DRENDO-1510 file (C-alpha; in Angstrom, 1 decimal, always signed):
<recs>
REC; n; res; u; v; w
REC; 1; UNK; -3.7; -1.2; -9.2 .
REC; 2; UNK; -1.3; -3.5; -10.9 .
REC; 3; UNK; -1.4; -7.1; -9.8 .
REC; 4; UNK; +2.0; -8.7; -10.0 .
REC; 5; UNK; +3.8; -11.7; -8.5 .
REC; 6; UNK; +3.4; -15.4; -8.6 .
REC; 7; UNK; +1.0; -17.9; -7.3 .
REC; 8; UNK; +1.8; -21.3; -6.0 .
REC; 9; UNK; -0.7; -23.9; -7.2 .
REC; 10; UNK; -0.8; -26.2; -4.1 .
REC; 11; UNK; +0.8; -26.9; -0.8 .
REC; 12; UNK; +2.8; -29.8; -2.3 .
REC; 13; UNK; +3.7; -28.4; -5.7 .
REC; 14; UNK; +6.5; -25.8; -5.9 .
REC; 15; UNK; +5.4; -24.8; -9.5 .
REC; 16; UNK; +4.7; -21.1; -9.7 .
REC; 17; UNK; +2.7; -19.3; -12.3 .
REC; 18; UNK; +2.0; -15.6; -13.0 .
REC; 19; UNK; -1.1; -14.3; -11.3 .
REC; 20; UNK; -4.1; -14.0; -13.5 .
REC; 21; UNK; -6.3; -11.9; -11.3 .
REC; 22; UNK; -6.6; -8.7; -13.2 .
REC; 23; UNK; -10.3; -8.0; -12.6 .
REC; 24; UNK; -9.7; -5.0; -10.4 .
REC; 25; UNK; -7.9; -3.3; -13.3 .
REC; 26; UNK; -11.0; -3.1; -15.5 .
REC; 27; UNK; -12.5; +0.0; -14.1 .
REC; 28; UNK; -12.9; +1.9; -10.8 .
REC; 29; UNK; -16.2; +0.2; -9.9 .
REC; 30; UNK; -14.8; -3.2; -10.5 .
REC; 31; UNK; -11.8; -2.3; -8.4 .
REC; 32; UNK; -14.0; -1.2; -5.5 .
REC; 33; UNK; -16.0; -4.5; -5.8 .
REC; 34; UNK; -13.1; -6.9; -6.3 .
REC; 35; UNK; -9.9; -5.4; -4.9 .
REC; 36; UNK; -9.8; -7.7; -1.9 .
REC; 37; UNK; -11.6; -10.7; -3.5 .
REC; 38; UNK; -8.4; -12.6; -4.2 .
REC; 39; UNK; -7.3; -12.1; -0.6 .
REC; 40; UNK; -10.6; -13.4; +0.8 .
REC; 41; UNK; -10.8; -16.5; -1.4 .
REC; 42; UNK; -7.3; -17.9; -1.3 .
REC; 43; UNK; -5.1; -19.7; +1.3 .
REC; 44; UNK; -1.9; -17.8; +1.9 .
REC; 45; UNK; +1.3; -19.9; +2.4 .
REC; 46; UNK; +3.6; -18.2; +5.0 .
REC; 47; UNK; +6.8; -19.0; +6.7 .
REC; 48; UNK; +8.9; -17.6; +9.5 .
REC; 49; UNK; +10.5; -15.1; +7.1 .
REC; 50; UNK; +7.1; -13.7; +6.1 .
REC; 51; UNK; +6.1; -13.2; +9.7 .
REC; 52; UNK; +9.4; -12.6; +11.4 .
REC; 53; UNK; +11.8; -9.7; +11.7 .
REC; 54; UNK; +11.7; -8.8; +8.0 .
REC; 55; UNK; +7.9; -9.1; +7.7 .
REC; 56; UNK; +8.2; -9.4; +4.0 .
REC; 57; UNK; +4.6; -10.5; +3.4 .
REC; 58; UNK; +3.1; -8.0; +5.9 .
REC; 59; UNK; +5.0; -5.0; +4.6 .
REC; 60; UNK; +3.8; -5.7; +1.1 .
REC; 61; UNK; +0.1; -5.7; +2.0 .
REC; 62; UNK; -2.2; -2.8; +2.4 .
REC; 63; UNK; -4.3; -2.8; +5.5 .
REC; 64; UNK; -7.4; -3.8; +3.6 .
REC; 65; UNK; -5.6; -6.7; +2.0 .
REC; 66; UNK; -4.3; -7.9; +5.3 .
REC; 67; UNK; -7.8; -7.6; +6.8 .
REC; 68; UNK; -9.3; -9.6; +3.9 .
REC; 69; UNK; -7.1; -12.7; +4.4 .
REC; 70; UNK; -9.2; -15.4; +6.0 .
REC; 71; UNK; -7.0; -18.6; +5.4 .
REC; 72; UNK; -3.4; -19.4; +5.7 .
REC; 73; UNK; -1.1; -22.5; +5.5 .
REC; 74; UNK; +2.1; -22.0; +7.5 .
REC; 75; UNK; +5.2; -23.8; +6.2 .
REC; 76; UNK; +5.8; -27.0; +8.1 .
REC; 77; UNK; +8.9; -26.1; +10.1 .
REC; 78; UNK; +7.4; -22.7; +11.0 .
REC; 79; UNK; +4.1; -24.2; +12.1 .
REC; 80; UNK; +5.9; -26.9; +14.1 .
REC; 81; UNK; +7.8; -24.2; +16.1 .
REC; 82; UNK; +4.6; -22.2; +16.5 .
REC; 83; UNK; +2.8; -25.3; +18.0 .
REC; 84; UNK; +5.7; -26.6; +20.0 .
REC; 85; UNK; +6.6; -23.4; +21.8 .
REC; 86; UNK; +3.7; -20.9; +21.4 .
REC; 87; UNK; +4.9; -18.7; +24.3 .
REC; 88; UNK; +8.2; -17.9; +22.7 .
REC; 89; UNK; +6.7; -17.3; +19.3 .
REC; 90; UNK; +6.7; -13.6; +18.2 .
REC; 91; UNK; +3.2; -13.3; +17.0 .
REC; 92; UNK; -0.2; -14.9; +16.9 .
REC; 93; UNK; -1.4; -15.1; +13.3 .
REC; 94; UNK; -4.5; -13.0; +14.2 .
REC; 95; UNK; -2.4; -10.1; +15.4 .
REC; 96; UNK; -1.3; -9.7; +11.8 .
REC; 97; UNK; -4.4; -11.0; +10.1 .
REC; 98; UNK; -7.4; -10.0; +12.3 .
REC; 99; UNK; -10.0; -11.7; +10.2 .
REC; 100; UNK; -8.3; -15.1; +9.9 .
REC; 101; UNK; -10.8; -17.9; +10.0 .
REC; 102; UNK; -8.9; -21.0; +8.9 .
REC; 103; UNK; -5.4; -22.5; +9.3 .
REC; 104; UNK; -4.4; -25.3; +7.0 .
REC; 105; UNK; -1.9; -27.7; +8.6 .
REC; 106; UNK; +0.2; -29.6; +6.0 .
REC; 107; UNK; +0.5; -33.3; +6.7 .
REC; 108; UNK; +4.3; -33.1; +6.9 .
REC; 109; UNK; +3.9; -30.4; +9.6 .
REC; 110; UNK; +1.9; -32.9; +11.7 .
REC; 111; UNK; +4.7; -35.4; +11.3 .
REC; 112; UNK; +7.3; -32.8; +12.5 .
REC; 113; UNK; +5.1; -32.0; +15.5 .
REC; 114; UNK; +4.8; -35.7; +16.4 .
REC; 115; UNK; +8.6; -36.2; +16.2 .
REC; 116; UNK; +9.5; -33.2; +18.2 .
REC; 117; UNK; +6.8; -33.5; +20.9 .
REC; 118; UNK; +6.6; -37.2; +21.7 .
REC; 119; UNK; +8.0; -36.6; +25.2 .
REC; 120; UNK; +7.5; -33.1; +26.4 .
REC; 121; UNK; +6.7; -34.0; +30.0 .
REC; 122; UNK; +3.8; -36.2; +29.1 .
REC; 123; UNK; +3.7; -39.8; +27.9 .
REC; 124; UNK; +2.5; -39.3; +24.3 .
REC; 125; UNK; +4.0; -42.5; +22.9 .
REC; 126; UNK; +0.7; -44.2; +22.5 .
REC; 127; UNK; -1.1; -41.3; +20.9 .
REC; 128; UNK; -2.9; -41.8; +17.6 .
REC; 129; UNK; -3.0; -39.3; +14.7 .
REC; 130; UNK; -6.4; -38.1; +16.0 .
REC; 131; UNK; -4.9; -37.4; +19.5 .
REC; 132; UNK; -2.1; -35.4; +17.9 .
REC; 133; UNK; -4.6; -33.5; +15.7 .
REC; 134; UNK; -6.7; -32.7; +18.7 .
REC; 135; UNK; -3.6; -31.5; +20.6 .
REC; 136; UNK; -2.7; -29.2; +17.7 .
REC; 137; UNK; -6.2; -27.8; +17.5 .
REC; 138; UNK; -6.2; -27.0; +21.3 .
REC; 139; UNK; -2.8; -25.2; +20.9 .
REC; 140; UNK; -4.0; -23.2; +18.0 .
REC; 141; UNK; -7.3; -22.3; +19.7 .
REC; 142; UNK; -5.3; -21.2; +22.9 .
REC; 143; UNK; -3.2; -18.8; +20.8 .
REC; 144; UNK; -5.7; -17.6; +18.2 .
REC; 145; UNK; -9.1; -18.1; +19.8 .
REC; 146; UNK; -11.7; -20.8; +19.9 .
REC; 147; UNK; -13.4; -19.8; +16.8 .
REC; 148; UNK; -10.5; -20.6; +14.5 .
REC; 149; UNK; -10.9; -23.6; +12.2 .
REC; 150; UNK; -8.0; -25.9; +11.9 .
REC; 151; UNK; -7.9; -28.1; +8.8 .
REC; 152; UNK; -5.5; -30.9; +8.3 .
REC; 153; UNK; -4.2; -31.4; +4.8 .
REC; 154; UNK; -4.1; -35.1; +4.2 .
REC; 155; UNK; -2.6; -35.0; +0.7 .
REC; 156; UNK; +1.1; -35.8; +0.2 .
</recs>
């Protein structure tokens, strides 16, 4: 297996570096033991393009790699649309990543959610950040299941 591509170092830094995970290339036994390790241990950043009609990310992964992914951080505009109108969204994340355990919500995504959902049929003008976070958690749990962990990234 040849590991290629680039890794983004954080949610807030667009700097990319070559991947350095070549452990599966050492020998067959190491491959068997570590081939999905990078997928299990990292948070994958996805946007609508990765999950949409083109399925760029999905089509590039083997089933074992897709099943190994446990954490993802959707891009802010994509996550806002996923939260604001979950019924019209094409897919729940767990349909594509069945072992997903954690979704990281970027702080700017929460800001977008607040801006676009202040009215929405309910008076949400007095809501605190904690109220909005709870609302987001409830929406994600409704779509993905109650055992999903939603983590709010506070760094800017």
